[in-house]
C-alpha positions as CSV (number, residue, x, y, z in Angstrom):
1,M,-40.2,36.2,28.5
2,S,-37.8,34.6,26.0
3,K,-34.3,35.8,25.2
4,Q,-35.5,37.0,21.8
5,Q,-38.4,39.0,23.4
6,M,-36.0,40.5,25.9
7,Q,-33.6,41.5,23.2
8,E,-36.5,43.0,21.1
9,E,-37.6,45.0,24.2
10,K,-34.1,46.5,24.5
11,T,-33.9,47.5,20.8
12,T,-37.5,48.5,20.0
13,M,-40.0,51.0,21.5
14,Q,-43.7,51.9,21.1
15,A,-44.4,55.1,19.2
16,V,-47.4,56.9,17.8
17,C,-47.1,56.7,14.0
18,V,-49.2,58.4,11.3
19,D,-50.5,56.1,8.5
20,E,-51.2,57.2,4.9
21,S,-54.7,58.3,5.8
22,G,-53.5,60.6,8.6
23,K,-54.7,58.2,11.3
24,L,-52.6,57.8,14.5
25,D,-51.5,54.2,15.3
26,L,-49.4,52.7,18.0
27,K,-46.5,50.7,16.6
28,H,-43.2,49.0,17.6
29,I,-40.3,50.6,15.9
30,P,-36.5,50.6,16.4
31,R,-35.3,52.5,19.5
32,P,-32.9,55.4,18.6
33,E,-29.3,55.3,19.9
34,P,-27.7,58.5,21.0
35,K,-25.2,59.9,18.5
36,D,-22.2,62.1,19.2
37,G,-23.2,64.9,21.7
38,Q,-26.7,63.4,22.3
39,L,-28.6,62.0,25.4
40,L,-31.2,59.3,25.1
41,I,-34.3,60.2,27.1
42,R,-36.8,57.6,28.3
43,V,-40.0,59.6,27.8
44,T,-42.6,60.1,30.5
45,A,-44.8,62.5,28.7
46,T,-45.1,64.8,25.6
47,A,-47.5,67.6,24.9
48,L,-49.6,68.5,21.8
49,N,-48.8,71.5,19.6
50,R,-50.7,72.8,16.6
51,A,-47.7,71.7,14.4
52,D,-48.6,68.1,15.2
53,L,-52.1,68.6,13.7
54,L,-50.5,70.1,10.6
55,Q,-47.8,67.4,10.3
56,K,-50.2,64.5,10.4
57,R,-52.1,66.0,7.5
58,G,-48.9,66.4,5.5
59,F,-48.7,70.2,5.8
60,Y,-45.7,70.6,8.1
61,P,-42.9,68.1,7.5
62,P,-40.1,67.8,10.0
63,P,-36.8,69.6,9.1
64,P,-34.2,67.4,7.3
65,G,-32.6,64.9,9.6
66,E,-35.3,65.1,12.3
67,S,-37.6,62.2,13.3
68,E,-40.8,61.7,11.3
69,I,-42.6,60.9,14.6
70,L,-44.8,63.7,15.9
71,G,-43.9,65.6,19.1
72,L,-41.9,68.8,19.6
73,E,-41.2,68.4,23.3
74,A,-40.8,65.7,25.9
75,S,-40.0,65.1,29.6
76,G,-38.5,62.0,31.1
77,V,-35.2,60.6,32.5
78,I,-31.8,60.1,31.0
79,A,-31.5,56.5,29.8
80,D,-28.1,56.7,28.0
81,I,-25.3,59.1,27.4
82,G,-23.8,59.3,23.9
83,P,-20.2,59.8,23.0
84,G,-18.8,63.3,23.1
85,V,-21.3,64.6,25.7
86,K,-19.7,67.5,27.6
87,G,-22.2,68.3,30.3
88,K,-22.3,66.6,33.8
89,W,-25.4,64.5,33.1
90,K,-26.3,61.5,35.1
91,L,-28.4,58.4,34.2
92,G,-31.8,58.7,35.7
93,S,-31.8,62.5,36.0
94,K,-35.2,64.2,35.3
95,V,-35.0,66.3,32.2
96,M,-37.2,68.1,29.6
97,A,-36.2,68.8,26.0
98,L,-37.0,70.8,22.9
99,L,-37.4,68.5,19.9
100,G,-37.5,68.7,16.1
101,G,-39.7,65.6,16.3
102,G,-39.9,62.3,18.1
103,G,-41.8,63.1,21.3
104,Y,-44.7,60.6,20.7
105,A,-42.4,57.7,21.5
106,E,-41.0,55.9,24.5
107,Y,-37.4,57.0,23.7
108,V,-35.9,60.0,22.0
109,A,-32.3,61.0,21.3
110,V,-31.6,64.7,21.7
111,P,-28.6,67.1,21.5
112,E,-27.5,67.8,25.0
113,E,-27.7,71.6,24.3
114,H,-31.5,71.2,23.8
115,I,-32.1,69.6,27.2
116,M,-33.0,71.3,30.5
117,R,-33.1,69.9,34.0
118,V,-36.6,69.9,35.5
119,P,-37.1,72.5,38.2
120,S,-37.7,70.7,41.5
121,P,-41.3,71.9,42.1
122,L,-42.5,70.4,38.8
123,T,-43.6,66.9,38.0
124,L,-42.5,65.3,34.8
125,Y,-46.0,65.7,33.5
126,Q,-45.9,69.4,34.2
127,A,-42.4,69.6,32.7
128,A,-43.7,68.1,29.4
129,A,-45.9,71.2,29.0
130,L,-42.9,73.6,29.1
131,P,-40.3,73.3,26.4
132,E,-42.0,74.2,23.1
133,A,-44.6,76.6,24.4
134,W,-42.3,78.5,26.8
135,L,-39.3,78.6,24.6
136,T,-41.5,79.8,21.7
137,A,-43.0,82.6,23.9
138,Y,-39.6,83.5,25.3
139,Q,-38.1,83.6,21.8
140,L,-40.9,85.8,20.4
141,L,-40.8,88.3,23.3
142,H,-37.1,88.6,23.8
143,F,-35.2,87.4,20.7
144,I,-37.6,88.8,18.2
145,A,-39.7,91.6,19.7
146,K,-37.2,92.7,22.4
147,V,-40.0,93.6,24.8
148,K,-39.3,96.4,27.3
149,P,-40.7,97.2,30.7
150,N,-44.1,99.1,30.7
151,E,-44.8,98.2,27.1
152,T,-48.2,96.8,26.2
153,V,-48.2,93.3,24.6
154,L,-51.3,92.1,22.8
155,I,-51.3,88.3,22.9
156,H,-53.7,86.4,20.6
157,A,-54.9,83.0,21.7
158,G,-54.3,84.1,25.3
159,A,-55.5,80.8,26.8
160,S,-53.3,78.5,24.7
161,G,-50.1,76.9,25.8
162,I,-48.0,79.7,24.3
163,G,-50.5,82.3,25.4
164,T,-50.5,81.4,29.1
165,A,-46.7,81.2,29.0
166,A,-46.5,84.6,27.3
167,I,-48.7,86.2,29.9
168,Q,-46.4,85.1,32.7
169,L,-43.2,86.1,30.7
170,V,-44.6,89.5,29.9
171,R,-45.3,90.1,33.6
172,L,-41.8,88.8,34.5
173,S,-40.5,91.5,32.1
174,R,-42.6,94.1,33.9
175,A,-44.6,94.8,30.7
176,I,-48.4,94.7,30.4
177,P,-50.2,91.7,28.8
178,V,-53.5,92.1,27.0
179,V,-55.1,89.0,25.5
180,T,-57.7,87.9,23.0
181,A,-59.7,84.6,23.3
182,G,-63.0,83.2,22.0
183,S,-64.8,82.5,25.2
184,S,-65.5,84.1,28.6
185,E,-64.1,81.0,30.3
186,K,-60.7,81.4,28.6
187,L,-60.7,85.2,29.2
188,I,-61.4,84.7,32.9
189,F,-58.6,82.2,33.2
190,A,-56.1,84.5,31.3
191,E,-56.9,87.3,33.7
192,Q,-56.3,85.0,36.6
193,M,-52.9,84.2,35.1
194,G,-52.1,87.9,35.1
195,A,-53.5,89.4,31.9
196,A,-54.3,93.1,32.4
197,A,-57.4,92.8,30.2
198,G,-59.1,90.1,28.1
199,I,-61.0,90.7,24.8
200,N,-63.5,88.3,23.3
201,Y,-62.7,88.6,19.6
202,K,-65.9,86.9,18.6
203,E,-68.0,89.6,20.4
204,E,-66.2,92.8,19.9
205,D,-63.6,94.6,17.8
206,F,-60.4,93.9,19.7
207,S,-58.6,96.8,18.0
208,E,-61.1,99.3,19.4
209,K,-60.6,97.8,22.9
210,V,-56.8,97.9,22.7
211,L,-56.9,101.6,21.7
212,Q,-59.3,102.3,24.5
213,L,-57.1,100.5,27.0
214,T,-53.9,102.3,25.9
215,E,-55.6,105.7,25.6
216,G,-55.2,105.7,21.8
217,K,-51.5,104.7,21.7
218,G,-52.0,101.0,20.7
219,A,-50.0,97.9,21.5
220,D,-46.2,98.1,21.4
221,V,-45.9,94.4,20.6
222,I,-48.4,91.9,19.1
223,L,-47.9,88.2,19.3
224,D,-50.0,86.8,16.4
225,C,-50.7,83.2,15.6
226,V,-53.8,84.0,13.6
227,G,-52.5,85.9,10.5
228,G,-54.8,86.6,7.6
229,S,-58.2,87.2,9.2
230,F,-56.7,89.5,11.9
231,W,-54.3,91.6,9.8
232,E,-56.4,94.8,9.5
233,K,-57.4,94.9,13.2
234,N,-53.8,94.1,14.1
235,I,-52.5,97.2,12.3
236,C,-55.2,99.3,13.9
237,S,-54.1,97.9,17.3
238,L,-50.4,98.6,16.6
239,A,-48.7,101.5,18.2
240,V,-46.5,103.7,16.0
241,D,-43.1,102.0,15.6
242,G,-44.7,98.9,17.1
243,R,-43.6,95.3,16.5
244,W,-46.1,92.8,15.0
245,V,-44.7,89.3,15.5
246,L,-46.3,86.7,13.2
247,Y,-45.7,83.1,14.2
248,G,-48.8,81.2,12.9
249,M,-51.6,81.4,10.3
250,L,-54.6,79.9,12.0
251,G,-56.8,82.5,10.4
252,G,-55.4,82.0,6.9
253,K,-52.6,83.2,4.7
254,A,-54.4,85.8,2.6
255,A,-54.4,89.5,3.5
256,D,-56.4,91.4,0.9
257,G,-56.2,95.2,1.1
258,D,-53.8,98.0,1.9
259,L,-51.7,96.0,4.3
260,L,-48.3,97.5,3.3
261,G,-49.7,101.1,3.1
262,K,-51.3,101.0,6.5
263,L,-48.2,99.3,8.1
264,L,-45.9,101.9,6.5
265,R,-48.0,104.8,7.9
266,K,-47.6,103.3,11.4
267,R,-43.9,102.7,10.7
268,G,-44.8,99.2,11.9
269,N,-42.3,96.3,12.1
270,L,-43.7,93.0,10.8
271,L,-41.5,90.3,12.2
272,C,-42.0,86.6,11.3
273,S,-40.7,83.7,13.2
274,L,-40.8,79.9,13.4
275,L,-38.9,77.8,15.9
276,R,-38.8,74.3,14.5
277,S,-36.9,75.2,11.4
278,R,-34.2,77.1,13.3
279,S,-30.6,75.8,13.3
280,L,-29.4,73.6,16.1
281,Q,-27.1,76.4,17.2
282,Y,-30.0,78.9,17.5
283,K,-32.0,76.5,19.5
284,A,-29.1,75.8,21.8
285,E,-28.6,79.5,22.4
286,L,-32.3,79.9,23.1
287,V,-32.3,77.0,25.6
288,R,-29.2,78.4,27.3
289,S,-30.7,81.9,27.6
290,F,-34.1,80.5,28.9
291,T,-32.3,78.3,31.4
292,E,-30.4,81.3,32.8
293,Q,-33.1,84.0,32.6
294,V,-36.4,82.1,33.2
295,L,-36.0,78.6,34.6
296,P,-35.0,79.8,38.1
297,H,-38.3,81.6,38.4
298,F,-40.3,78.3,38.4
299,Q,-39.1,77.9,42.0
300,S,-37.9,81.3,43.2
301,T,-40.5,83.9,42.1
302,D,-43.5,84.6,44.3
303,P,-45.8,83.4,42.9
304,P,-43.6,81.0,40.8
305,L,-44.1,80.6,37.1
306,W,-46.0,77.5,36.2
307,P,-47.0,75.6,33.0
308,V,-50.8,75.4,32.5
309,I,-52.1,71.9,31.9
310,D,-55.5,71.5,30.3
311,S,-55.8,67.7,30.3
312,M,-53.9,64.4,30.1
313,F,-54.4,61.4,27.9
314,N,-52.9,58.0,27.7
315,M,-50.7,57.1,24.7
316,E,-53.4,54.9,23.2
317,D,-55.9,57.8,23.4
318,V,-53.8,60.2,21.4
319,E,-56.5,60.6,18.7
320,M,-58.9,61.9,21.4
321,A,-56.3,64.4,22.5
322,H,-55.9,65.7,18.9
323,Q,-59.7,66.0,18.6
324,R,-59.8,68.2,21.7
325,M,-57.1,70.5,20.3
326,E,-58.8,70.6,16.9
327,A,-62.1,71.6,18.6
328,N,-60.2,74.5,20.3
329,K,-61.4,73.4,23.7
330,N,-58.1,73.4,25.6
331,I,-56.9,76.0,28.1
332,G,-53.2,75.5,28.3
333,K,-51.4,72.3,27.2
334,I,-52.7,68.9,26.4
335,I,-50.4,66.2,27.8
336,I,-49.8,62.7,26.4
337,K,-48.6,60.2,29.0
338,I,-46.0,57.9,27.4
339,G,-44.3,56.1,30.3
340,N,-44.3,56.0,34.1
341,S,-43.6,59.3,36.0
């Protein structure tokens, strides 16, 4: 290898980039350098999120100042420490991070407050499945819905990355998780994860089932990533004074009918939340709270919490990984292997 090639290797990296047609391509681009208060992570793996599918089609641009590269989470090792870093981080330490973008690349620079140490039982591939899904589920349940013990929580897409995380977090909170999914395979898996009941929304009216399971009371909390097509059944499922938390619109944006009237009669709370567009300070507080309240349970709880991995793909096969998520085949997270574990 020539000196020029060696220098280029130190200053560039491979990344998955989106071309004008929305196709994913591997390219060599400049490697980021850690700014004030940032750590540089050599990425081992990232994980897919629905936001990636939207962003590559031009529907979900990154927040100002964030990387244009896809990827909202990553795991790896610390490769460099930027100026002004306050924590006791060491080069080579295994970490995982919540990102505004940039996970589909060999290196990513991240504010130290958005980085967590990997619990000892987890591999770096498992750790890649954790930040975005688990922090989102934790935020929805505790920062937004403020779930309480013995409450019933209806979780849509119960076999997704966020869904499988939410089931475990609801159980950890001593509340009762009930899930919906579109296949018996996914429902069986969700129940094995700890769901009290699973409902196939394609085969039965989930609102009727929720009312039956709760003896007419309804769900105290609904975690809803579907939106439009579920709105009426959600309100039917909602308990009086319940909290309906909307964090996605896979079922469309439109809600035709008496939504406000029916919600008002239930004294229902419609709470909307996104994580990616939150401030750096909000995300830092979320990571701090999760690190204190949840992360220890990945090694101390019996049974321990664990991130669910559906499948793993090499970096050059990222298009196949996206196709799997677009077909809604996954149970848990789809991992993209970027570097060596």
